[in-house]
N, C-alpha and C positions, 0 to 999 in steps of 0.2 A: 511515672508514666511508662507504658510499654511502647516499644518501637513497632511501627507498622510492618506487617508481613507483606511480602510481595510474592505472587504466585506466577509460575511459569505459564506460558501459553498452552503447553501440553496439558498441564494440570487443569486449567480452566476449561479446555476442550473436553477433557475426560469427564469432569463434573457436570458440565452442561449437557453432554450426551447422555449421561446417566439420568439427568432431570427430564430430558425429552423422552427417554424410553418409557417412563411412567411405571417402572417396576417398584420403585420406592417413592415415598412422598418426599417433598422438598425438605421437610424437617428431618427426616431420616438421613438423607444425603448430607445435609449440613452437619448433623451430629457425627456421622462417619468420618467426615473430612475435617472436622473442627473449624468450621467457618459459619458465618451467619446465614440464616435462610434467605434473607433479602439479597445477599451476594449471589447465592445460587440462582435465584430468580432473575437477577440482573444479567448474569452470564448466559442463562438460557435464552433470554430475550435478545441479547446481542447475537447469539448464534442463529436464532431464527430469522432475525432481521438481515444478517449478512450472508445467509446461505445462498441466496440467489446470485450474489456476486461471484461465487466460486465458478459458476458456469459461463460467465462472460469475460473472464480474465484473458482467455486465449485471443478473443477478438480485440481486446484493448491492447494487448502487447503487440499484435500485428499492426494495429493503427499507430501505435507509438513508434514502432520501428520504421514504418513508412514516413512518419513525420520527421524522425531523426535523419533519415536518408535525404529527404527533401531539404531539410535545414542544412545538412552538410554540403549539398550541391550549391545552395544559395551562398553559403560562406565562401566557397571556392570562387564563385563568380564575383563576389564582392572583392575578394583579394586580387583577382585578376584585373578587375576594373580599376582598383586603386593603383596598382603597379603601372597600368597603361596611362593613367592620368598623370602620375608623377613623371613618367618618361616624356609625355607630351609637354609638361611644364618645363622640364629640363631642356628639351629641344627648342621650345619657343624662346627661351632666354638666350640661346646661342644665336638666334636669328636676329 
């Protein structure tokens, strides 16, 4: 049995861009790169389906950064409240 080959993302992108361009048939592209035509079709479909995500990443990262900043502020507040609670417990035991 032969071992499975793994292809780099750059290779997959190049092959799928070739398939999208339409200059060669999928069978020709597959023969040139020694891969199965179904694999070329699959990579082409993945590229077409995921192409819209390339243009919304900027918004997602900004939203993610805002969420992380808010989360950090909340963790600081939790820490401050926990310390205050422990101080109050300690002082109440002294009384």
